[in-house]
SERO-4910 file (N, C-alpha, C, O; in steps of 0.05 Angstrom, whole numbers):
BEGIN
 pado doro    nc1    nc2    nc3   cac1   cac2   cac3    cc1    cc2    cc3    oc1    oc2    oc3
  Met    A     21    -27      5     -3      2      4     18     23     -6     42     19     -5
  Leu    A      9     41    -13     37     64    -19     26     80     10      6     74     24
  Ala    A     42    100     13     51    107     51     29    129     41     11    126     58
  Met    A     22    145     27      4    164     23    -28    150     32    -45    142     16
  Ala    A    -28    151     56    -49    131     69    -84    136     55   -102    119     54
  Thr    A    -86    156     47   -114    172     35   -121    153      8   -144    151     -1
  Arg    A    -95    140     -5    -95    123    -36   -101    103    -35    -90     90    -18
  Ser    A   -117     92    -49   -116     56    -50   -109     53    -79   -122     63    -97
  Thr    A    -89     38    -79    -78     32   -109    -78      5   -106    -80     -6    -85
  Ser    A    -75    -10   -134    -72    -39   -140    -58    -39   -178    -61    -24   -197
  Lys    A    -43    -62   -174    -29    -63   -199    -32    -97   -210    -32   -116   -195
  Ile    A    -35    -97   -235    -43   -115   -245    -24   -119   -269    -15    -99   -280
  Gly    A    -16   -147   -278      6   -151   -300     32   -154   -296     41   -158   -274
  Ala    A     46   -153   -319     79   -157   -325     92   -134   -311     94   -114   -325
  Ile    A    100   -134   -290    115   -119   -272    137    -97   -294    142    -73   -295
  Lys    A    144   -121   -308    179   -105   -323    164   -104   -357    175   -113   -377
  Ser    A    131    -89   -356    123    -84   -380    142    -53   -381    147    -37   -363
  Gln    A    148    -53   -411    165    -28   -419    147     -4   -422    154     20   -423
  Lys    A    118    -14   -423    100     18   -421     87     16   -394     64      7   -397
  Pro    A     91     20   -375     75     22   -358     51     35   -367     51     49   -387
  Ile    A     17     31   -345      3     49   -352    -13     57   -334    -15     42   -314
  Ile    A    -30     82   -333    -47     83   -304    -71     89   -322    -72     97   -345
  Phe    A    -95     80   -300   -116     81   -304   -132     98   -293   -123    100   -270
  Leu    A   -154    113   -295   -164    137   -280   -190    126   -293   -197    124   -317
  His    A   -202    119   -260   -232    120   -266   -255    149   -263   -251    168   -248
  Gly    A   -274    146   -275   -299    170   -282   -310    169   -247   -311    149   -233
  Gly    A   -315    187   -242   -333    204   -232   -345    231   -234   -362    239   -249
  Pro    A   -331    244   -215   -316    238   -192   -333    223   -166   -358    227   -170
  Gly    A   -331    216   -155   -342    194   -135   -346    167   -144   -360    151   -133
  Ser    A   -330    164   -168   -335    129   -174   -308    116   -154   -295    122   -135
  Ser    A   -309     97   -170   -276     76   -162   -275     60   -183   -288     60   -204
  Thr    A   -254     43   -174   -240     24   -194   -251      4   -195   -256     -5   -173
  Lys    A   -262    -15   -220   -279    -37   -215   -270    -57   -229   -256    -55   -249
  Asp    A   -279    -82   -214   -256   -105   -241   -268    -97   -270   -251   -101   -287
  Lys    A   -290    -88   -277   -295    -92   -309   -273    -76   -317   -266    -84   -339
  His    A   -258    -56   -310   -250    -36   -322   -226    -58   -325   -222    -61   -349
  Arg    A   -207    -73   -309   -194    -92   -317   -189   -105   -343   -167   -112   -353
  Leu    A   -220   -109   -356   -219   -123   -383   -215   -112   -399   -222   -124   -419
  Ser    A   -202    -86   -406   -192    -74   -424   -156    -82   -425   -138    -79   -442
  Phe    A   -157    -89   -407   -123   -101   -413   -116   -134   -406   -129   -153   -397
  Asp    A    -90   -131   -414    -63   -158   -423    -53   -161   -406    -30   -152   -407
  Pro    A    -61   -175   -380    -35   -172   -355    -17   -191   -361     -2   -197   -343
  Lys    A    -14   -200   -378      6   -217   -390     29   -206   -402     52   -215   -404
  Thr    A     13   -177   -412     43   -165   -436     36   -142   -421     57   -130   -424
  Gln    A     19   -124   -404     10    -97   -392     10    -93   -359     -8    -99   -345
  Arg    A     29    -83   -353     31    -63   -325      7    -45   -325      4    -28   -343
  Val    A    -15    -48   -301    -38    -29   -304    -27    -28   -274    -18    -47   -261
  Ile    A    -33      9   -264    -41     17   -248    -65     26   -243    -77     41   -258
  Phe    A    -75     19   -222   -107     34   -222   -110     43   -183   -110     30   -163
  Phe    A   -112     69   -188   -121     73   -153   -147     89   -161   -153     98   -183
  Asp    A   -159     90   -139   -182     95   -127   -176    132   -117   -161    141    -99
  Gln    A   -193    146   -135   -179    177   -127   -183    184    -96   -187    168    -78
  Arg    A   -182    210    -92   -182    216    -58   -218    210    -51   -231    222    -68
  Gly    A   -230    201    -39   -252    202    -31   -272    177    -44   -295    171    -38
  Cys    A   -258    169    -59   -272    148    -73   -268    120    -66   -248    118    -52
  Gly    A   -278     99    -70   -279     61    -68   -262     67    -45   -267     86    -30
  Lys    A   -236     47    -40   -226     41    -18   -207     60     -5   -196     56     17
  Ser    A   -202     87    -22   -189    108    -12   -208    122     13   -233    126     14
  Thr    A   -181    130     33   -204    131     63   -187    170     66   -164    178     61
  Pro    A   -202    180     72   -230    172     82   -250    181     59   -251    201     45
  Leu    A   -266    158     61   -286    162     41   -308    186     37   -319    200     55
  Gly    A   -312    186      5   -331    215     10   -326    242     21   -341    262     19
  Arg    A   -301    242     33   -282    266     44   -285    290     19   -290    279     -3
  Trp    A   -283    311     17   -280    335    -16   -262    342     -1   -247    353    -17
  His    A   -249    346     27   -227    368     31   -202    363     20   -192    341     21
  His    A   -186    387      5   -167    378     -7   -168    364    -31   -146    356    -40
  Asn    A   -191    356    -47   -202    339    -64   -202    364    -94   -224    374    -98
  Asn    A   -186    369   -106   -195    383   -134   -172    375   -154   -153    360   -149
  Thr    A   -177    387   -177   -166    375   -201   -131    380   -192   -117    362   -201
  Gln    A   -121    393   -182    -95    396   -180    -87    373   -156    -71    354   -159
  Glu    A    -97    378   -139    -89    354   -115    -93    323   -122    -82    305   -109
  Leu    A   -110    318   -145   -110    290   -155    -90    288   -180    -83    266   -187
  Ala    A    -82    309   -192    -61    312   -213    -34    297   -196    -21    276   -201
  Ala    A    -32    319   -172    -12    308   -152     -1    278   -135     20    268   -127
  Asp    A    -33    270   -135    -25    238   -131    -19    224   -156     -6    203   -156
  Ile    A    -25    232   -172    -17    209   -205     12    208   -192     21    187   -183
  Thr    A     25    232   -192     56    239   -199     68    226   -169     90    216   -167
  Arg    A     55    227   -151     66    206   -119     54    179   -123     58    159   -109
  Ile    A     42    179   -140     38    142   -140     57    134   -157     71    114   -152
  Ala    A     62    151   -183     74    146   -206    109    134   -183    121    113   -179
  Asp    A    113    165   -174    144    166   -161    146    142   -140    168    135   -132
  Tyr    A    122    131   -131    128    113   -108    127     91   -117    136     76   -100
  Leu    A    119     76   -140    124     54   -154    149     57   -174    159     38   -186
  Lys    A    157     80   -176    191     79   -189    179     79   -220    190     69   -239
  Val    A    160     89   -220    147    103   -257    155    123   -265    148    143   -253
  Asp    A    170    125   -284    184    153   -288    163    166   -316    157    190   -318
  Thr    A    155    147   -334    141    152   -359    118    124   -359    120    101   -351
  Phe    A     95    141   -374     77    117   -370     51    125   -390     44    148   -395
  Ile    A     42    104   -399     14    114   -416    -14    120   -391    -22    106   -372
  Leu    A    -22    146   -400    -43    154   -380    -71    145   -402    -75    149   -426
  Thr    A    -87    132   -382   -119    122   -406   -141    133   -377   -137    135   -353
  Gly    A   -163    138   -392   -187    150   -366   -211    150   -389   -210    154   -413
  Glu    A   -237    143   -370   -261    151   -389   -268    175   -367   -258    178   -345
  Ser    A   -291    190   -380   -312    204   -375   -292    225   -353   -272    236   -361
  Trp    A   -301    228   -325   -280    252   -311   -254    243   -310   -235    257   -304
  Gly    A   -253    211   -317   -215    205   -314   -205    210   -340   -180    214   -341
  Ser    A   -221    211   -362   -210    229   -382   -197    261   -377   -175    271   -381
  Cys    A   -223    270   -368   -212    302   -356   -182    304   -346   -161    317   -350
  Leu    A   -192    285   -330   -162    289   -304   -137    277   -323   -116    288   -319
  Ala    A   -137    258   -339   -110    253   -354   -111    277   -374    -88    286   -374
  Leu    A   -129    295   -394   -115    317   -407   -111    334   -387    -91    346   -396
  Tyr    A   -114    341   -372   -104    353   -340    -78    348   -343    -62    361   -356
  Tyr    A    -74    323   -325    -41    315   -322    -21    319   -345      0    330   -343
  Ala    A    -37    304   -374    -24    304   -392    -10    344   -402     12    348   -413
  Ile    A    -21    356   -397    -14    389   -395      7    393   -384     28    402   -391
  Cys    A     -3    381   -353     18    395   -331     36    379   -335     55    388   -321
  Glu    A     45    356   -346     64    337   -339     67    321   -361     60    298   -366
  Pro    A     79    341   -376     81    330   -413    103    301   -411     99    278   -420
  Arg    A    123    312   -396    148    296   -396    145    263   -389    158    243   -394
  Arg    A    120    270   -372    124    238   -357     98    219   -372     96    195   -367
  Val    A     83    233   -389     58    219   -406     70    209   -434     81    223   -451
  Ser    A     66    187   -433     85    176   -463     62    175   -482     67    176   -506
  Ala    A     43    173   -476     15    162   -494    -11    174   -481     -4    185   -460
  Leu    A    -29    175   -484    -53    189   -470    -76    177   -490    -76    186   -513
  Val    A    -93    160   -483   -122    138   -492   -144    149   -474   -147    140   -452
  Val    A   -159    166   -481   -179    166   -475   -205    165   -484   -207    168   -508
  Gly    A   -230    162   -470   -249    151   -477   -275    168   -467   -271    181   -446
  Gly    A   -306    171   -479   -324    181   -466   -318    209   -454   -330    215   -433
  Val    A   -297    230   -468   -283    253   -461   -299    269   -451   -318    277   -464
  Phe    A   -295    276   -426   -303    300   -409   -290    322   -406   -268    320   -397
  Thr    A   -298    348   -412   -272    359   -409   -273    383   -379   -256    394   -365
  Gly    A   -302    383   -381   -306    394   -353   -315    424   -360   -310    443   -345
  Ser    A   -326    425   -378   -330    451   -387   -360    465   -381   -378    451   -391
  Gln    A   -370    487   -367   -395    494   -356   -416    480   -366   -434    467   -355
  Ala    A   -411    487   -405   -440    463   -420   -442    434   -416   -463    421   -418
  Glu    A   -418    424   -409   -428    393   -402   -439    391   -374   -458    378   -366
  Ile    A   -419    408   -358   -435    400   -329   -464    416   -321   -477    412   -301
  Asp    A   -471    438   -346   -504    440   -347   -519    420   -357   -542    415   -349
  Trp    A   -509    410   -374   -518    389   -391   -527    362   -380   -544    348   -390
  Leu    A   -509    358   -354   -513    341   -338   -535    355   -304   -550    340   -291
  Asp    A   -531    380   -300   -539    382   -278   -561    388   -279   -577    378   -263
  Glu    A   -571    408   -303   -607    415   -308   -609    402   -318   -614    413   -339
  Gly    A   -608    368   -324   -617    357   -338   -617    360   -362   -632    342   -369
  Leu    A   -609    371   -385   -610    379   -409   -615    348   -423   -626    348   -445
  Phe    A   -606    323   -412   -595    299   -422   -620    281   -425   -622    260   -438
  Gln    A   -645    295   -405   -668    276   -397   -682    270   -425   -688    247   -428
  Ala    A   -690    289   -448   -701    277   -475   -685    262   -482   -697    242   -490
  His    A   -655    257   -484   -647    231   -490   -651    211   -476   -657    190   -487
  Phe    A   -647    214   -448   -643    189   -426   -667    187   -401   -660    184   -378
  Pro    A   -694    188   -406   -711    199   -384   -713    182   -361   -723    189   -340
  Asp    A   -699    151   -368   -695    133   -349   -668    139   -322   -668    134   -297
  Val    A   -647    153   -343   -626    145   -327   -630    178   -311   -618    182   -289
  Trp    A   -646    198   -323   -652    226   -307   -671    223   -292   -675    245   -280
  Glu    A   -683    210   -286   -694    207   -260   -682    185   -238   -690    189   -215
  Arg    A   -669    169   -241   -655    150   -222   -632    178   -213   -627    183   -189
  Tyr    A   -617    195   -238   -598    210   -226   -607    235   -200   -598    239   -178
  Leu    A   -630    248   -216   -648    265   -196   -657    241   -165   -650    245   -142
  Ala    A   -669    226   -172   -673    210   -138   -657    209   -129   -660    222   -109
  Ala    A   -629    198   -131   -605    200   -118   -589    228   -110   -572    228    -93
  Thr    A   -595    249   -125   -589    279   -112   -608    280    -91   -629    267    -92
  Pro    A   -601    297    -71   -610    315    -51   -621    335    -64   -614    348    -84
  Lys    A   -645    338    -46   -665    364    -56   -652    390    -60   -658    405    -79
  Gln    A   -629    398    -35   -614    423    -25   -592    424    -55   -577    443    -57
  His    A   -592    406    -72   -568    405    -91   -578    408   -114   -564    413   -134
  Gln    A   -603    405   -116   -618    405   -148   -618    432   -157   -621    451   -141
  Lys    A   -614    433   -180   -615    460   -198   -646    461   -209   -660    442   -209
  Pro    A   -652    485   -217   -674    484   -229   -678    465   -259   -656    459   -269
  Arg    A   -692    460   -269   -693    446   -293   -693    461   -314   -707    480   -307
  Arg    A   -684    465   -337   -690    472   -362   -706    456   -380   -703    432   -377
  Ile    A   -721    462   -394   -740    447   -408   -720    441   -440   -714    459   -456
  Pro    A   -712    413   -444   -697    400   -465   -716    400   -488   -740    396   -487
  Tyr    A   -701    407   -509   -717    410   -530   -701    390   -556   -677    392   -558
  Cys    A   -711    379   -566   -699    366   -583   -708    373   -619   -696    361   -638
***
């Protein structure tokens, strides 16, 4: 376990792989899941998974103190340094893609390749599309589940979507 007690890390695969991979999960608030491992070949690839601050097995769970993009990027550096990984492939989906893009801009010498999917850039327009329910016209069932899981005091007034 990493000396930094608040991050949970796990590794799979070939320790001597020439191109280690750091995987960044979506969220924020999500965690690494077994299904994320399915995209990688443990016989040929060394993949480092970690639950970001306040997520999954990281402690304290659900804490938002010192939990921002800059701190999360610093955690990537700390984990890579701890594991003696100088350069790596960085991959992520959704929020993980946003964090990967941010990290690659800040630390370009460390990132040998960038693989992102379900790209989320963190723009206000994307956040509004989620928070204000503009996606409800396309995914009404998902919107209802999202709304049901969001405390009333954090719900924003809805804009009426149109197609």
